[in-house]
GUPA-741695 format. One record per residue (C-alpha): residue number from 0; residue in one letter; x, y, z. Coordinates in steps of 0.25 Angstrom, whole numbers, plus 5000, padded with zeros to 4 digits. Layout:
GUPA-741695
SITE   nr  rest    px    py    pz
SITE  NUM     a     X     Y     Z
...
//
This chain:
GUPA-741695
SITE   nr  rest    px    py    pz
SITE    0     m  4874  4863  5060
SITE    1     y  4889  4862  5053
SITE    2     f  4895  4875  5057
SITE    3     v  4902  4875  5072
SITE    4     r  4909  4891  5069
SITE    5     g  4918  4897  5057
SITE    6     w  4930  4906  5061
SITE    7     w  4941  4914  5056
SITE    8     t  4956  4912  5057
SITE    9     d  4971  4917  5052
SITE   10     k  4979  4905  5045
SITE   11     d  4985  4900  5058
SITE   12     d  4971  4896  5062
SITE   13     c  4970  4910  5072
SITE   14     p  4956  4918  5074
SITE   15     i  4955  4931  5066
SITE   16     k  4943  4940  5064
SITE   17     e  4954  4950  5053
SITE   18     a  4960  4948  5043
SITE   19     g  4968  4954  5032
SITE   20     i  4965  4951  5018
SITE   21     g  4979  4940  5013
SITE   22     d  4975  4935  5026
SITE   23     t  4975  4921  5026
SITE   24     i  4963  4917  5036
SITE   25     r  4957  4904  5038
SITE   26     f  4942  4903  5041
SITE   27     h  4939  4888  5050
SITE   28     i  4924  4881  5052
SITE   29     e  4920  4874  5062
SITE   30     t  4911  4864  5058
SITE   31     e  4903  4852  5067
SITE   32     h  4893  4839  5060
SITE   33     v  4904  4841  5048
SITE   34     d  4910  4828  5041
SITE   35     d  4925  4829  5041
SITE   36     g  4929  4833  5025
SITE   37     d  4916  4840  5020
SITE   38     e  4917  4855  5017
SITE   39     i  4911  4867  5021
SITE   40     t  4907  4878  5010
SITE   41     f  4914  4888  5014
SITE   42     t  4911  4906  5009
SITE   43     v  4918  4917  5013
SITE   44     y  4909  4929  5014
SITE   45     d  4911  4943  5019
SITE   46     s  4899  4948  5028
SITE   47     d  4893  4962  5024
SITE   48     g  4882  4959  5035
SITE   49     v  4868  4954  5025
SITE   50     e  4873  4940  5020
SITE   51     f  4867  4939  5006
SITE   52     l  4879  4953  5004
SITE   53     d  4889  4946  5009
SITE   54     d  4900  4944  5000
SITE   55     r  4905  4932  4997
SITE   56     l  4923  4930  4998
SITE   57     s  4930  4921  4987
SITE   58     l  4943  4914  4994
SITE   59     t  4954  4909  4990
SITE   60     v  4958  4895  4994
SITE   61     q  4970  4886  4991
SITE   62     g  4969  4895  4975
SITE   63     t  4954  4892  4974
SITE   64     t  4946  4905  4972
SITE   65     t  4928  4902  4980
SITE   66     a  4921  4907  4987
SITE   67     y  4915  4893  4993
SITE   68     n  4927  4886  4999
SITE   69     k  4927  4871  5006
SITE   70     v  4929  4871  5019
SITE   71     k  4934  4855  5023
SITE   72     i  4930  4853  5036
SITE   73     t  4936  4842  5048
SITE   74     g  4934  4838  5060
SITE   75     n  4923  4849  5058
SITE   76     k  4933  4861  5056
SITE   77     g  4937  4868  5043
SITE   78     f  4945  4880  5038
SITE   79     i  4948  4887  5026
SITE   80     e  4961  4896  5023
SITE   81     w  4963  4906  5012
SITE   82     t  4972  4920  5011
SITE   83     t  4960  4933  5011
SITE   84     g  4964  4940  4997
SITE   85     e  4959  4947  4984
SITE   86     g  4946  4941  4986
SITE   87     s  4943  4948  5001
SITE   88     l  4949  4962  4996
SITE   89     a  4940  4960  4982
SITE   90     l  4930  4958  4992
SITE   91     l  4935  4969  5002
SITE   92     q  4936  4979  4991
SITE   93     e  4921  4977  4989
SITE   94     n  4914  4979  5002
SITE   95     f  4912  4993  5002
SITE   96     e  4908  4994  5019
SITE   97     g  4920  4990  5025
SITE   98     d  4935  4987  5024
SITE   99     e  4934  4972  5028
SITE  100     l  4927  4958  5026
SITE  101     e  4919  4951  5036
SITE  102     l  4921  4936  5033
SITE  103     y  4912  4926  5037
SITE  104     v  4911  4911  5030
SITE  105     k  4897  4904  5026
SITE  106     c  4900  4889  5026
SITE  107     e  4892  4879  5023
SITE  108     y  4890  4863  5023
SITE  109     k  4878  4853  5020
SITE  110     g  4870  4867  5015
SITE  111     n  4872  4871  5030
SITE  112     i  4877  4885  5029
SITE  113     v  4884  4896  5041
SITE  114     n  4892  4908  5040
SITE  115     l  4905  4906  5049
SITE  116     p  4910  4913  5058
SITE  117     h  4895  4914  5066
SITE  118     d  4896  4928  5070
SITE  119     s  4900  4938  5062
SITE  120     d  4908  4944  5074
SITE  121     d  4918  4932  5068
SITE  122     y  4919  4937  5054
SITE  123     l  4932  4939  5048
SITE  124     m  4936  4952  5045
SITE  125     l  4946  4954  5033
SITE  126     y  4951  4965  5028
SITE  127     e  4961  4972  5018
SITE  128     k  4975  4972  5027
SITE  129     e  4984  4986  5029
SITE  130     v  4995  4993  5024
SITE  131     l  5003  5002  5030
SITE  132     i  5003  5018  5020
SITE  133     t  5017  5025  5023
SITE  134     v  5017  5037  5020
SITE  135     l  5031  5046  5021
SITE  136     i  5033  5061  5020
SITE  137     e  5044  5071  5020
SITE  138     l  5040  5084  5022
SITE  139     p  5049  5095  5015
SITE  140     h  5058  5101  5027
SITE  141     s  5054  5114  5030
SITE  142     k  5067  5121  5025
SITE  143     e  5064  5117  5012
SITE  144     t  5060  5127  5003
SITE  145     g  5055  5127  4986
SITE  146     w  5049  5115  4982
SITE  147     g  5052  5108  5000
SITE  148     a  5043  5121  5005
SITE  149     k  5033  5117  4994
SITE  150     g  5029  5102  4999
SITE  151     l  5038  5094  4989
SITE  152     a  5049  5091  4996
SITE  153     g  5050  5080  5006
SITE  154     h  5043  5065  5002
SITE  155     s  5033  5056  5002
SITE  156     a  5032  5043  5001
SITE  157     m  5026  5030  5006
SITE  158     a  5025  5015  5008
SITE  159     i  5015  5005  5008
SITE  160     g  5019  4995  5022
SITE  161     e  5032  4995  5020
SITE  162     k  5033  4997  5006
SITE  163     y  5038  5010  5004
SITE  164     f  5035  5020  4991
SITE  165     d  5042  5034  4986
SITE  166     y  5044  5043  4973
SITE  167     g  5053  5051  4969
SITE  168     p  5063  5058  4962
SITE  169     d  5075  5054  4955
SITE  170     y  5083  5065  4953
SITE  171     d  5095  5057  4950
SITE  172     l  5091  5044  4943
SITE  173     n  5104  5033  4944
SITE  174     n  5107  5040  4959
SITE  175     n  5121  5040  4956
SITE  176     g  5122  5056  4956
SITE  177     t  5124  5053  4942
SITE  178     p  5114  5059  4931
SITE  179     n  5108  5050  4924
SITE  180     q  5120  5039  4925
SITE  181     n  5121  5027  4931
SITE  182     s  5134  5022  4939
SITE  183     s  5142  5023  4928
SITE  184     g  5140  5035  4918
SITE  185     e  5130  5031  4908
SITE  186     i  5118  5037  4906
SITE  187     v  5105  5031  4912
SITE  188     p  5091  5033  4904
SITE  189     v  5078  5035  4910
SITE  190     n  5066  5030  4905
SITE  191     e  5054  5038  4903
SITE  192     r  5043  5028  4906
SITE  193     d  5050  5022  4918
SITE  194     y  5044  5037  4922
SITE  195     d  5033  5040  4914
SITE  196     v  5039  5053  4910
SITE  197     d  5046  5059  4898
SITE  198     f  5058  5064  4901
SITE  199     n  5064  5069  4886
SITE  200     n  5049  5075  4882
SITE  201     d  5049  5068  4870
SITE  202     g  5036  5064  4873
SITE  203     d  5034  5051  4876
SITE  204     k  5040  5044  4889
SITE  205     n  5047  5032  4880
SITE  206     d  5060  5036  4881
SITE  207     i  5074  5033  4888
SITE  208     v  5080  5047  4892
SITE  209     n  5091  5052  4901
SITE  210     i  5089  5061  4910
SITE  211     d  5098  5075  4914
SITE  212     e  5094  5071  4932
SITE  213     n  5099  5086  4931
SITE  214     t  5086  5091  4927
SITE  215     l  5078  5082  4935
SITE  216     d  5070  5086  4946
SITE  217     f  5057  5087  4956
SITE  218     k  5049  5090  4943
SITE  219     n  5054  5078  4933
SITE  220     a  5061  5069  4940
SITE  221     p  5060  5053  4937
SITE  222     g  5055  5046  4949
SITE  223     r  5058  5037  4961
SITE  224     p  5056  5030  4975
SITE  225     w  5062  5042  4983
SITE  226     w  5065  5037  4997
SITE  227     g  5063  5025  4992
SITE  228     e  5077  5025  4983
SITE  229     m  5085  5030  4992
SITE  230     v  5082  5019  5003
SITE  231     a  5083  5010  4993
SITE  232     r  5096  5012  4987
SITE  233     k  5101  5012  5002
SITE  234     l  5096  4999  5004
SITE  235     n  5097  4994  4992
SITE  236     k  5085  4991  4988
SITE  237     t  5076  4994  4976
SITE  238     p  5066  5008  4982
SITE  239     e  5052  4994  4981
SITE  240     d  5059  4989  4993
SITE  241     v  5059  4999  5002
SITE  242     k  5052  4999  5014
SITE  243     l  5044  5009  5023
SITE  244     s  5053  5005  5035
SITE  245     e  5064  5011  5028
SITE  246     i  5061  5023  5022
SITE  247     l  5057  5026  5037
SITE  248     s  5073  5024  5041
SITE  249     f  5078  5030  5028
SITE  250     i  5067  5044  5030
SITE  251     n  5077  5044  5046
SITE  252     l  5092  5044  5041
SITE  253     d  5095  5057  5041
SITE  254     w  5092  5065  5029
SITE  255     y  5106  5071  5024
SITE  256     n  5118  5059  5031
SITE  257     d  5109  5051  5025
SITE  258     g  5102  5054  5012
SITE  259     t  5089  5055  5014
SITE  260     n  5085  5070  5012
SITE  261     i  5074  5067  5020
SITE  262     y  5075  5077  5029
SITE  263     g  5058  5083  5031
SITE  264     k  5049  5077  5039
SITE  265     v  5043  5064  5038
SITE  266     h  5031  5061  5039
SITE  267     k  5024  5046  5040
SITE  268     i  5010  5043  5036
SITE  269     e  5005  5029  5040
SITE  270     f  4990  5025  5035
SITE  271     y  4985  5010  5033
SITE  272     v  4978  5005  5020
SITE  273     k  4973  4992  5014
SITE  274     e  4982  4983  5007
SITE  275     n  4975  4986  4994
SITE  276     e  4977  4999  4995
SITE  277     a  4991  5000  5001
SITE  278     k  4994  4989  4987
SITE  279     k  4988  4998  4979
SITE  280     m  5001  5010  4984
SITE  281     v  5009  5000  4982
SITE  282     e  5007  4997  4969
SITE  283     w  5006  5012  4964
SITE  284     w  5022  5012  4971
SITE  285     q  5026  5001  4963
SITE  286     k  5020  5006  4949
SITE  287     r  5029  5021  4952
SITE  288     y  5040  5012  4958
SITE  289     r  5037  5007  4942
SITE  290     h  5035  5019  4935
SITE  291     l  5043  5031  4942
SITE  292     k  5037  5042  4936
SITE  293     v  5043  5056  4936
SITE  294     y  5043  5063  4949
SITE  295     s  5038  5078  4948
SITE  296     v  5032  5086  4960
SITE  297     f  5023  5090  4948
SITE  298     p  5012  5080  4947
SITE  299     w  5007  5081  4935
SITE  300     t  5024  5077  4928
SITE  301     g  5027  5066  4938
SITE  302     e  5025  5060  4955
SITE  303     q  5032  5064  4967
SITE  304     c  5031  5059  4979
SITE  305     t  5019  5064  4985
SITE  306     t  5012  5060  4971
SITE  307     a  5017  5046  4973
SITE  308     v  5013  5044  4987
SITE  309     k  4999  5049  4984
SITE  310     s  4998  5043  4973
SITE  311     a  4999  5029  4977
SITE  312     i  4990  5032  4991
SITE  313     q  4978  5037  4981
SITE  314     n  4981  5022  4971
SITE  315     a  4977  5016  4984
SITE  316     f  4963  5020  4986
SITE  317     s  4949  5020  4974
SITE  318     f  4946  5033  4976
SITE  319     k  4952  5045  4967
SITE  320     i  4949  5058  4973
SITE  321     g  4946  5061  4987
SITE  322     g  4942  5051  4998
SITE  323     v  4950  5044  5010
SITE  324     n  4966  5048  5009
SITE  325     w  4965  5055  4997
SITE  326     i  4977  5064  4994
SITE  327     p  4972  5074  4985
SITE  328     d  4982  5078  4971
SITE  329     t  4986  5092  4977
SITE  330     t  4995  5084  4986
SITE  331     q  5007  5083  4980
SITE  332     t  5016  5085  4992
SITE  333     p  5023  5079  5004
SITE  334     k  5018  5086  5014
SITE  335     g  5003  5086  5007
SITE  336     l  5003  5072  5007
SITE  337     l  5005  5071  5020
SITE  338     e  4993  5080  5021
SITE  339     d  4983  5073  5016
SITE  340     l  4990  5060  5023
SITE  341     y  4986  5067  5036
SITE  342     a  4971  5061  5031
SITE  343     f  4974  5049  5027
SITE  344     i  4968  5036  5034
SITE  345     s  4971  5021  5034
SITE  346     t  4960  5012  5024
SITE  347     s  4964  5001  5031
SITE  348     k  4954  4993  5041
SITE  349     q  4963  4991  5051
SITE  350     h  4967  5005  5051
SITE  351     s  4954  5013  5044
SITE  352     g  4951  5025  5045
SITE  353     q  4963  5029  5055
SITE  354     l  4973  5042  5050
SITE  355     a  4986  5039  5044
SITE  356     t  4996  5043  5055
SITE  357     i  5007  5052  5053
SITE  358     t  5021  5053  5059
SITE  359     i  5034  5060  5058
SITE  360     i  5045  5052  5053
SITE  361     k  5055  5065  5052
SITE  362     n  5057  5077  5056
SITE  363     e  5063  5087  5046
SITE  364     d  5078  5090  5048
SITE  365     i  5084  5098  5053
SITE  366     d  5097  5098  5048
SITE  367     w  5089  5101  5034
SITE  368     p  5095  5107  5023
SITE  369     n  5109  5110  5032
SITE  370     p  5114  5094  5039
//
């Protein structure tokens, strides 16, 4: 009687059938026999196939959040615009049957109710945006012995989108070659709370102490960003601001002449996750960078490069034991992490179920250890 059609567009009025959470979208209504200035009641639903089971979506329009909105009609046309956000995400996370919402609009005017678009094939598919996860793994050089031969040499690092993170030991606390002293020769103490470690063995972790760096080793050293800090120093920025592209350039430098000490084979592993999963990974790393703990190859006393990457990835998923993309507690080395990642799959809607891609971006240097 009143409703001719309804359709979805982006904010520039280009017709769409898909959108990502966080996008600004519009729903347009064309009517007939509706007086100018009259309003149509507008309610968005996620289709479950059976109408009485469909979930209603609350919208935030011009600062007001409600499930029931009004669209003013002028010249038998009108639209409503909003940016999808927390309401859509919450509804999506409650949807156990899929990774997307199928949105339609229930419109009402003078007792006449109709679902638009008329054809369910034109419902809007709404899903989470995806984020590329990149894990970088340097394996021990084939000539290495000792700890390297056991797989604890090399390095594990990761990027969430372009945000880069990694973890390593700080053997030179002040990066100036002088143990525990600044450039003026003054002793620079360490706050135990920053690392959650009882360095002076007095039964608490509340002291500010001086550490003899000559006693630090791979079993007990304050942690720090590793490649991230080296690149940050070169580019005069903070480790938190280092980007994946800058690390990839760093890896390709000469291990000896440029001082990177990256001489093993380096693998790049890529897979996609949902935006909320990526956010959880970032939050884990941000917390770790604020609270560096102690670096140790023994997991019961601290954290090291591989366990840091593993913990950040696992923080993104709700399961705690087993399941897809699970990394077991026994994984403690770069080599072991690489083996686990061969079975990883993307969790995003756009790349759902696709295996991680693994490429070698740098072969081990033939001139190591004698350049």
